[in-house]
C-alpha positions in Angstrom: -16.5 2.4 -32.1 -13.1 3.1 -30.6 -14.5 5.4 -27.9 -17.1 2.8 -27.0 -14.5 0.2 -26.6 -12.4 2.5 -24.3 -15.4 3.2 -22.2 -16.0 -0.6 -21.7 -12.4 -1.1 -20.7 -12.6 1.9 -18.4 -15.6 0.5 -16.5 -14.0 -2.9 -16.3 -10.8 -1.4 -14.8 -12.7 0.8 -12.4 -14.3 -2.3 -10.9 -11.2 -4.4 -10.9 -8.9 -1.7 -9.4 -11.0 0.5 -7.1 -7.8 1.8 -5.4 -7.0 3.8 -8.6 -8.7 7.1 -9.5 -9.0 6.6 -13.2 -9.7 9.4 -15.6 -12.4 9.4 -18.3 -11.6 6.9 -21.0 -8.6 5.6 -19.0 -8.1 1.9 -18.4 -5.4 -0.4 -16.9 -3.1 -2.1 -19.4 -0.5 -3.7 -17.0 -0.3 -4.4 -13.3 3.2 -5.1 -12.1 4.0 -6.6 -8.7 7.3 -7.4 -7.0 8.9 -10.8 -7.5 7.8 -13.6 -5.3 11.4 -14.4 -4.5 11.4 -11.4 -2.2 8.7 -12.9 0.0 10.8 -16.1 0.2 13.8 -14.1 1.3 11.8 -12.4 4.0 10.6 -15.8 5.5 14.2 -17.2 5.1 15.4 -14.4 7.4 12.5 -15.3 9.8 13.5 -19.0 9.7 17.1 -18.0 10.4 16.1 -15.9 13.4 13.9 -18.8 14.7 16.8 -21.2 14.4 19.2 -18.9 16.3 16.6 -18.3 19.0 16.0 -22.0 19.3 19.7 -22.6 19.9 19.5 -20.2 22.8 16.4 -21.9 24.1 18.1 -25.3 24.0 21.1 -23.9 25.8 18.9 -22.4 28.5 16.9 -25.7 28.9 20.1 -27.7 29.3 21.5 -25.3 31.9 19.5 -27.0 34.7 20.8 -30.4 33.8 24.5 -29.7 33.8 26.8 -27.8 36.1 29.1 -26.3 33.6 27.0 -24.8 30.9 27.0 -21.7 28.9 24.0 -20.1 30.7 24.0 -21.3 34.4 20.8 -19.4 35.5 18.6 -20.1 38.5 14.9 -21.0 38.3 13.7 -17.4 38.7 16.0 -16.2 35.9 14.8 -19.0 33.7 11.2 -18.1 34.0 11.9 -14.5 32.9 14.0 -15.8 30.0 11.2 -18.1 28.9 8.8 -15.1 28.8 11.4 -13.2 26.7 11.9 -16.1 24.4 8.1 -16.3 23.7 8.0 -12.6 23.1 10.9 -12.9 20.7 9.2 -15.6 18.8 6.0 -13.5 18.5 8.1 -10.5 17.4 9.9 -12.5 14.7 6.8 -13.9 13.1 5.0 -10.5 13.4 7.9 -8.9 11.6 7.7 -11.5 8.9 4.0 -10.8 8.3 4.6 -7.0 8.4 7.5 -7.3 6.0 5.5 -9.4 3.6 2.6 -6.9 3.7 4.8 -3.9 3.0 6.7 -5.8 0.2 3.7 -7.0 -1.6 1.8 -3.7 -1.3 4.3 -2.0 -3.7 2.8 -2.1 -7.1 2.8 -0.2 -10.4 -0.1 0.2 -12.8 0.3 1.2 -16.4 -2.8 2.7 -18.1 -3.3 3.9 -21.6 -2.5 7.4 -20.3 -0.4 7.3 -17.1 2.0 5.2 -15.0 0.8 5.0 -11.4 3.1 3.6 -8.7 1.8 2.7 -5.2 4.6 2.8 -2.7 4.3 1.5 0.9 7.2 2.5 3.2 5.6 1.1 6.4 2.3 0.0 7.8 1.2 3.7 8.1 3.3 5.4 5.4 2.0 5.3 1.8 3.0 7.2 -1.3 1.6 7.5 -4.8 3.6 8.6 -7.8 1.8 9.4 -11.1 3.6 10.0 -14.4 2.0 11.0 -17.7 3.1 8.6 -20.4 3.6 11.6 -22.7 6.3 12.9 -20.4 8.3 9.6 -20.3 11.4 9.7 -22.5 13.1 6.4 -21.8 12.0 3.0 -20.4 14.6 0.4 -19.3 15.2 -2.6 -17.1 18.5 -3.0 -15.3 20.2 -5.7 -13.3 23.2 -4.2 -11.5 24.5 -7.2 -9.4 25.2 -10.9 -9.5 22.4 -11.5 -7.0 19.9 -9.8 -9.5 21.0 -12.2 -12.3 20.8 -15.2 -10.0 17.4 -14.3 -8.7 16.2 -13.1 -12.1 15.0 -9.8 -10.7 15.9 -6.2 -11.5 14.8 -2.5 -11.5 12.4 -0.9 -14.0 13.5 2.7 -14.7 11.5 5.4 -16.4 13.1 8.8 -17.1 11.0 11.9 -17.8 11.5 14.8 -20.2 12.2 18.3 -18.8 13.0 17.8 -15.1 15.0 14.6 -15.9 13.5 12.7 -13.0 14.0 8.9 -12.9 11.3 6.7 -11.4 12.2 3.2 -10.4 10.4 0.0 -9.4 12.8 -2.5 -7.8 12.6 -6.3 -7.2 10.7 -6.9 -10.4 10.7 -10.2 -12.4 12.5 -9.8 -15.7 9.7 -8.0 -17.6 10.8 -8.1 -21.2 7.3 -8.2 -22.5 6.2 -5.5 -20.0 9.0 -3.1 -21.0 8.1 -3.6 -24.7 4.4 -2.9 -24.0 5.2 0.3 -22.0 7.6 1.5 -24.7 4.8 1.0 -27.3 2.3 3.0 -25.1 4.8 5.8 -24.7 5.6 5.9 -28.4 1.8 6.0 -29.2 1.3 9.0 -26.8 4.2 10.9 -28.5 2.6 10.5 -32.0 0.3 13.4 -33.1 -3.4 12.5 -33.4 -4.5 12.1 -37.0 -6.8 14.8 -38.3 -9.8 13.7 -40.3 -9.7 14.9 -43.9 -12.4 17.2 -45.0 -14.0 16.6 -48.4 -13.9 19.5 -50.8 -17.4 20.7 -51.6 -18.0 21.7 -55.2 -20.2 24.9 -55.2 -22.3 25.3 -58.3 -22.7 28.9 -59.3 -26.3 29.9 -60.3 -26.7 30.9 -63.9 -28.3 34.3 -64.2 -31.0 35.1 -66.8 -28.7 37.6 -68.6 -26.0 35.0 -68.8 -28.5 32.4 -70.1 -29.8 34.9 -72.8 -26.2 35.8 -73.8 -25.4 32.1 -74.2 -28.5 31.6 -76.4 -27.5 34.6 -78.5 -24.0 33.3 -79.0 -25.3 30.1 -80.5 -25.2 30.4 -84.4 -28.5 30.0 -86.3 -28.8 28.3 -89.6 -30.2 30.3 -92.4 -33.6 29.2 -93.7 -33.6 27.6 -97.1 -34.6 29.8 -100.1 -37.4 28.6 -102.2 -37.0 29.1 -106.0 
């Protein structure tokens, strides 16, 4: 029954997460993504760059209407500057979309057997880290700065046994329930599998003919009554 349930969960996870190469009987328990506040910070930086560039654009536009301005350019210079401004706008928004794609592509999957982390460093640089749950010694969540407490984000840390390597997943929403679930899975993998108890079979020894005759001889016989 338990094996059949694991197979059902495995097939469901294989369809839902085709990017993961799941083992036999393995299924996804948790999918962790980075906090949405990180996306907001990326577009806040984009908005700031747009505002600063717009100030420059307004200054260039007013340079033809006043004699003493900050940027007194002629018409030829202005046409080139307008081309650069449009290029800067395109670069800023493209950078925002690229930053959001890279940021949201970083994920961690917790299965019943492993922890799989998908790391995206750039548009063309990907990395995958796989940790066996049986090798994890400690699971913790840390907030090391005031900004982390204000934004309610932190870093998930998992340290392994032996090589003492620490795997981290940053910019994660405060995952109290997730950390508890991972700790329970790690604890379950460290427990020895129960062995089924074997029933003791009672072997009946066959009774030989000599033993049976000896048993009959040992039985005392009553003397026959004497008739007077």
